[in-house]
DOKOLPA-78510 format. One line per 10 residues: number of its first residue (from 1); their letters; for each residue x, y, z of C-alpha. Coordinates in steps of 0.001 Angstrom, whole numbers, m for minus. Each point is the difference from the previous one (the first is absolute). Layout:
NUM = a = X:Y:Z ~ ...
***
This chain:
1 = xxxxxxxxxx = m76024:18517:57480 ~ 1825:m2808:1749 ~ 3115:1212:1869 ~ 3256:m1249:m1504 ~ 1131:m1292:3363 ~ m2719:m2682:m273 ~ 2052:m1671:m2733 ~ 1604:m1621:3052 ~ m2966:m2104:961 ~ m536:m3265:1814
11 = xxxxxxxxxx = m449:m1808:m3307 ~ 3219:1521:m1340 ~ 2080:m1240:2938 ~ m1642:m3393:m54 ~ 848:m262:m3670 ~ 3558:1128:686 ~ 404:m2647:2694 ~ m1212:m2727:m2343 ~ 2681:1005:m2510 ~ 2923:448:2385
21 = xxxxxxxxxx = m733:m3388:1589 ~ 698:m1606:m3398 ~ 3447:1642:60 ~ 494:m286:3753 ~ m2062:m2984:1323 ~ 812:769:3629 ~ m1432:3557:m214 ~ m2248:592:3008 ~ m3066:1532:m1661 ~ m2230:224:3124
31 = xxxxxxxxxx = 2596:1823:2029 ~ 882:2239:m2892 ~ m3655:1051:m524 ~ m455:653:3707 ~ 3032:2280:16 ~ m1144:1810:m3142 ~ m3501:850:1355 ~ 1119:1578:3235 ~ m1884:2614:2031 ~ 1345:2843:m2139
41 = xxxxxxxxxx = m944:m1536:m3347 ~ m3131:2088:m663 ~ 1823:3283:508 ~ 2791:m793:m2452 ~ m60:1485:m3475 ~ 1362:m1671:m3172 ~ 3735:724:466 ~ m164:m832:3684 ~ m1666:m3337:m688 ~ 2686:m787:m2535
51 = xxxxxxxxxx = 2785:829:2433 ~ m1766:m1947:2774 ~ m110:m3023:m2282 ~ 3778:319:m605 ~ 698:95:3711 ~ m2250:m2904:874 ~ 1268:m2184:m2874 ~ 3575:513:1248 ~ m809:m2004:3112 ~ m1187:m2959:m2073
61 = xxxxxxxxxx = 2925:m236:m2413 ~ 3592:m1152:537 ~ 2262:2422:1844 ~ 2746:m200:m2642 ~ m944:2238:m2877 ~ 1799:m2067:m2601 ~ m2437:m2823:785 ~ m3011:2247:107 ~ 965:1633:m3326 ~ m220:m3414:m1656
71 = xxxxxxxxxx = m3464:m532:1549 ~ m1212:3420:m1261 ~ 1220:m778:m3488 ~ m1752:m3378:m44 ~ m3096:1598:1460 ~ m46:2648:m2744 ~ 419:m2691:m2642 ~ m2965:m1903:1468 ~ m2181:3086:98 ~ 802:664:m3647
81 = xxxxxxxxxx = m716:m3584:m962 ~ m3362:148:1805 ~ m976:3206:m1840 ~ 29:2482:2874 ~ 1307:2917:m2071 ~ m3171:1985:591 ~ 950:96:3763 ~ 3477:1384:m566 ~ m758:3112:2076 ~ m895:m2015:3053
91 = xxxxxxxxxx = 3272:m1860:m214 ~ 2188:3091:351 ~ 908:m1361:3379 ~ 2421:m2398:m1785 ~ 2344:2700:m1315 ~ m578:1867:3299 ~ 1235:m3058:1815 ~ 3168:m116:m2171 ~ 591:3684:602 ~ m346:m267:3784
101 = xxxxxxxxxx = 1621:m3357:742 ~ 2335:m456:m2938 ~ 1846:3323:8 ~ 3128:m1659:1402 ~ m32:m2789:m2588 ~ 644:1686:m3346 ~ 355:m3103:m2153 ~ m3032:m1826:1389 ~ m2150:3113:m197 ~ 773:960:m3638
111 = xxxxxxxxxx = m635:m3581:m1115 ~ m3367:154:1729 ~ m791:3471:m1434 ~ 616:m1253:m3531 ~ m2626:m2722:426 ~ m2512:1725:2262 ~ m251:3176:m2136 ~ m1357:m2137:m2824 ~ m3049:m539:2213 ~ m238:3130:2181
121 = xxxxxxxxxx = 2135:3083:m499 ~ 3141:456:2123 ~ 496:3651:m1025 ~ m303:1228:3603 ~ 1963:m2786:1624 ~ 3189:347:m2122 ~ 563:3572:1027 ~ 1588:m610:3481 ~ 2385:m2385:m1814 ~ 1011:2753:m2437
131 = xxxxxxxxxx = 817:2183:3012 ~ 1930:m2697:1843 ~ 1673:m1662:m3005 ~ 99:2755:m2660 ~ 2600:m1455:m2352 ~ m1010:m3625:309 ~ m3717:770:m254 ~ 288:2273:m2990 ~ 2130:m2633:m1788 ~ m2762:m2480:649
141 = xxxxxxxxxx = m2632:2522:m1195 ~ 1975:507:m3232 ~ 104:m3747:m485 ~ m3807:m112:617 ~ m505:2624:m2693 ~ 967:m2743:m2521 ~ m2157:m2706:1582 ~ m2397:m2037:m2145 ~ m2950:700:2310 ~ m1514:3502:m378
151 = xxxxxxxxxx = m933:156:3703 ~ 3665:m353:930 ~ 1029:2572:m2638 ~ m2583:2424:1391 ~ 1373:m543:3516 ~ 3398:1234:m1152 ~ m1563:3335:m1031 ~ m2834:451:2460 ~ 2084:m1035:3031 ~ 2716:2487:m848
161 = xxxxxxxxxx = m2287:3031:m457 ~ 1430:2860:2154 ~ m3526:1093:1094 ~ m2201:m3110:m150 ~ m3347:978:1590 ~ m853:m1458:3315 ~ 3538:m1396:326 ~ 3193:1074:1686 ~ 1885:2496:m2150 ~ 3495:m615:m1339
171 = xxxxxxxxxx = 1863:3197:889 ~ 3170:m1057:m1762 ~ m1851:m418:m3284 ~ m1769:3326:481 ~ 3415:1564:264 ~ 1575:m1985:m2834 ~ m2074:m2415:m2145 ~ 2898:m1287:m2091 ~ m232:m3519:1472 ~ m3549:m327:m1349
181 = xxxxxxxxxx = 747:1081:m3590 ~ 1481:m3306:m1310 ~ m3169:m1772:1201 ~ m2215:2453:m1863 ~ 2238:m255:m3077 ~ m631:m3766:m107 ~ m3739:472:355 ~ m639:2969:m2344 ~ m1348:m2245:m2734 ~ m1437:m2757:2148
191 = xxxxxxxxxx = m2710:m2171:m1542 ~ m2248:470:3053 ~ m2140:3122:463 ~ 9:m797:3750 ~ 3788:364:m2 ~ 77:3031:m2263 ~ m2453:1865:2265 ~ 2328:m657:2921 ~ 2923:1425:m1939 ~ m2088:3116:m710
201 = xxxxxxxxxx = m890:380:3693 ~ 3651:m396:966 ~ 944:2776:m2431 ~ m2728:2193:1491 ~ 1476:m590:3448 ~ 3454:941:m1223 ~ m1311:3172:m1594 ~ m1129:1353:3377 ~ 3573:202:1238 ~ 2169:m247:m3165
211 = xxxxxxxxxx = m1906:1327:m3016 ~ 3199:425:m2023 ~ 585:m3737:153 ~ m3315:m798:m1621 ~ 370:2728:m2572 ~ 3207:m1702:m1042 ~ m1686:m3394:m199 ~ m2846:1598:m2008 ~ 2472:1154:m2691 ~ 1735:m3466:4
221 = xxxxxxxxxx = m3158:m2070:m284 ~ m2072:2161:m2283 ~ m1196:m1712:m3144 ~ 895:m3522:1059 ~ m3629:m1106:m341 ~ m3510:680:1080 ~ 396:m1975:3253 ~ 3047:2004:1002 ~ m1698:3202:m1085 ~ m2856:m875:2375
231 = xxxxxxxxxx = 2474:m562:2828 ~ 1511:3430:m576 ~ m3333:1772:m266 ~ m1422:m1630:3137 ~ 3313:328:1836 ~ 195:3732:m680 ~ m3554:714:1144 ~ 1218:2023:3016 ~ 2106:2240:m2266 ~ m2817:389:m2468
241 = xxxxxxxxxx = m2505:931:2712 ~ 2468:2521:1386 ~ 245:1697:m3405 ~ 3677:m927:m556 ~ 772:1566:m3398 ~ 2717:m2471:m1082 ~ m2102:m3052:838 ~ m3046:1456:m1711 ~ 2009:942:m3065 ~ 1357:m3502:m246
251 = xxxxxxxxxx = m3527:m1252:m578 ~ m825:2774:m2454 ~ m2006:2040:2490 ~ 1234:3500:m701 ~ m1367:3109:1681 ~ m844:2651:m2615 ~ m2472:2794:m712 ~ m1778:m2070:m2664 ~ m1896:m1895:2712 ~ m2602:2367:1345
261 = xxxxxxxxxx = m2204:m728:3002 ~ m3125:2095:678 ~ m3540:m25:1381 ~ 999:m1655:3254 ~ m3256:m424:1855 ~ m967:m1562:3296 ~ m3692:m841:231 ~ m338:761:3711 ~ 2652:1989:1896 ~ m1268:m1273:3343
271 = xxxxxxxxxx = m400:m3732:602 ~ m368:m2271:2989 ~ 2112:m2975:1141 ~ m1465:m3017:m1844 ~ m898:1969:m3148 ~ 1808:316:m3352 ~ 1856:3015:m1352 ~ m1098:241:m3616 ~ 2157:2033:m2363 ~ 704:524:m3711
281 = xxxxxxxxxx = 2341:1920:m2290 ~ 810:476:m3676 ~ 3315:m1096:m1451 ~ 964:1169:m3515 ~ 2974:m738:m2229 ~ 592:3246:m1912 ~ 2921:m1474:m1881 ~ 41:m1064:m3641 ~ 1514:m3321:1096 ~ m1097:m2839:2243
291 = xxxxxxxxxx = 1025:459:3657 ~ 388:m2644:2704 ~ m1935:1182:3061 ~ 133:m1197:3607 ~ m2923:1362:2098 ~ m82:m93:3753 ~ m1674:1795:2851 ~ 1454:831:3398 ~ m1972:130:3194 ~ 1284:2053:2941
301 = xxxxxxxxxx = m1538:m1648:2989 ~ m238:2097:3134 ~ 2030:m1286:2898 ~ m752:313:3691 ~ 2693:2697:354 ~ m1516:2224:m2674 ~ 2466:m886:m2792 ~ m782:m2017:m3130 ~ 1103:m3446:m1106 ~ 279:m302:m3786
311 = xxxxxxxxxx = m930:m3199:m1825 ~ 54:m396:m3766 ~ m2494:m2174:m1888 ~ 454:m1063:m3579 ~ m2893:598:m2414 ~ 1399:m1268:m3335 ~ 2921:41:m2369 ~ m716:43:m3723 ~ 645:1812:m3289 ~ m1967:3102:m935
321 = xxxxxxxxxx = m386:711:m3713 ~ 623:3473:m1407 ~ m2665:2415:1216 ~ m1764:m2674:1959 ~ m2192:1268:2850 ~ m1290:m2290:2706 ~ m2002:583:3180 ~ 1191:m2190:2906 ~ m2353:m756:2888 ~ 990:m1738:3195
331 = xxxxxxxxxx = m1144:m446:3595 ~ 1984:m499:3191 ~ m1629:m1887:2861 ~ 309:1333:3523 ~ m1520:m3162:1432 ~ 1813:m869:3283 ~ 2830:m2538:m496 ~ 2389:m1542:2475 ~ 3128:1459:m1677 ~ m994:3664:145
341 = xxxxxxxxxx = m1500:2334:2541 ~ m2086:2912:m1362 ~ m29:3344:1800 ~ m2773:2526:m651 ~ 1043:3261:m1458 ~ 1640:1396:m3180 ~ 1425:m2563:m2384 ~ 1578:564:m3466 ~ m25:m1705:m3330 ~ 2100:657:m3099
351 = xxxxxxxxxx = 368:m1339:m3593 ~ 3386:m1156:m1223 ~ 973:m253:m3678 ~ 3276:m1754:m837 ~ 1313:709:3424 ~ m992:3706:57 ~ m2646:1100:2551 ~ m2411:2174:m1962 ~ m2573:1296:2482 ~ m818:m372:3694
361 = xxxxxx = m3548:371:1362 ~ m1068:39:3655 ~ m3061:m1858:1298 ~ m1426:m693:3410 ~ m460:m3344:1663 ~ m2755:439:2587
***
């Protein structure tokens, strides 16, 4: 598989130079390319190459950011006109440039963000501006939540997430998310699924520090429509996976004795790294009425210090008819992945029905 860092190739930069010279005829392409492909180039990974591009580009653009911001906006417009949307990831150095060199020019930067994010997302780059200009920036984000372009509307939600992955956190919003709520209110019935998914992710961030805030929103938004119901369901996924009774109950997932789990069986209680853990169980609705059932399993992965790290995986969520009996079979891969380290020894697995852990079984990873 081709490494992502190779998105920044010779052909990419040559293409970039041909476009920027249309916007900036005096751009020195040869010197720029020589600076880009320095003696450290081969050792740089994707993010490092992006940051390196930002730094090199700075030496070839005007020193006054207000002038450069205009160039970046015109460059973005040209890239869009030429159909380079499929290379938006490579062009993340444009918002990175605004973040690094425009932080002291609020007006010029936000105007650039509004245009650039319609080509390549500025969700990471706006966050230092929220920290430095909290009231001004959040007023602008609220304005963007009513923008005609869905990329700009999404930026207002995604950029204000308290815990946006791979980005700097916003500690003030982790403490008190009230400044975000009017933005989410404006977007709760947005026409774009892209935007609605961001709203759900923002709610899920808020839940991790202020679950009561989202529980209040859940009551307020409930029943407004299927799009908003999706936002609430996806936004509450952390509460649902943690077995939060109020959140589960809101979606009709009630823990009761009518839902009976039995015959929990693991095909092989000793497996090796790279193999699958195959398991099955019987779920039965002993009630005389239809029950809504959410089925999950939890894996307790052994840590290096001998403790376990619990991770919950959703199986399904559906209605079970009166007296319905169903055998569920699943497998969990223990193939090595970059995001998890497996340690040999005793692991654990459990079945969860409507938030209630029914049975825990030990197995060995050899």
